[in-house]
C-alpha positions as CSV (number, residue, x, y, z in Angstrom):
1,M,14.9,11.9,-4.4
2,N,18.3,12.1,-2.7
3,R,20.1,9.0,-1.2
4,I,21.9,7.9,1.5
5,T,24.2,4.9,2.0
6,V,23.8,3.3,5.4
7,G,26.1,0.8,7.0
8,E,25.5,-2.9,7.4
9,S,24.4,-2.4,11.2
10,L,21.6,-0.1,10.3
11,T,20.6,-2.0,7.3
12,H,19.9,-4.9,9.6
13,Q,17.7,-2.9,12.1
14,L,16.0,-1.2,8.9
15,E,15.2,-4.4,7.3
16,S,13.7,-6.3,10.7
17,L,11.1,-3.6,10.7
18,A,7.5,-4.3,10.0
19,G,6.4,-0.8,9.9
20,P,6.9,2.8,9.4
21,V,9.4,4.2,12.2
22,E,10.9,7.7,13.1
23,L,14.5,8.1,13.0
24,V,16.0,10.3,16.0
25,D,19.5,11.3,16.6
26,E,21.4,10.3,20.1
27,S,19.8,13.3,21.6
28,G,16.1,12.4,20.6
29,R,15.9,14.9,18.0
30,S,13.8,13.8,15.0
31,L,15.5,13.1,11.7
32,G,12.7,11.7,9.7
33,H,10.6,8.8,8.9
34,F,11.4,5.5,7.6
35,V,8.8,3.6,5.7
36,P,10.2,-0.1,5.0
37,R,9.5,-1.4,1.2
38,Q,6.8,-4.2,1.2
39,T,8.8,-7.4,-0.1
40,E,5.6,-9.5,0.2
41,G,2.1,-9.7,-1.3
42,T,0.7,-6.9,-3.2
43,S,1.3,-3.1,-2.5
44,D,-2.6,-2.8,-2.2
45,N,-2.8,-5.6,0.3
46,C,-5.8,-7.0,-1.5
47,P,-8.1,-9.7,0.4
48,L,-9.2,-11.6,-2.7
49,T,-7.2,-14.3,-4.5
50,E,-6.1,-14.0,-7.9
51,D,-8.9,-16.8,-8.8
52,E,-11.3,-14.4,-7.2
53,L,-10.1,-11.4,-9.1
54,R,-10.2,-13.5,-12.0
55,A,-14.0,-14.5,-11.8
56,M,-14.7,-10.8,-11.0
57,R,-13.3,-9.8,-14.2
58,A,-15.1,-12.5,-15.9
59,E,-18.7,-11.3,-14.9
60,Q,-21.0,-10.1,-17.4
61,G,-23.9,-7.9,-17.1
62,G,-24.7,-4.6,-15.4
63,R,-26.7,-1.4,-16.2
64,P,-25.9,1.5,-18.2
65,L,-25.1,4.2,-15.9
66,S,-28.1,6.3,-17.1
67,E,-30.4,3.8,-15.5
68,I,-28.6,3.9,-12.4
69,W,-29.1,7.5,-11.9
70,K,-32.7,7.0,-12.8
71,S,-33.1,4.2,-10.2
72,L,-31.4,6.9,-7.8
73,G,-33.8,9.4,-8.4
74,A,-31.6,11.6,-10.4
75,K,-32.8,13.8,-13.1
């Protein structure tokens, strides 16, 4: 991927963005899209807490896939 260094003014504008934005020149011609890097939280925005995830990972049980297919009527 190519890299372009932007000035301080544009840096401040881009840092304040909460979501994707289209970049245009002074005549309104589209230059492309900018998607800000997420700096807080996880990239998957998981609604579960770390404790809830740990508890789910520790759960035992379940059924073999063959039993699940059989209960669904698969041959």
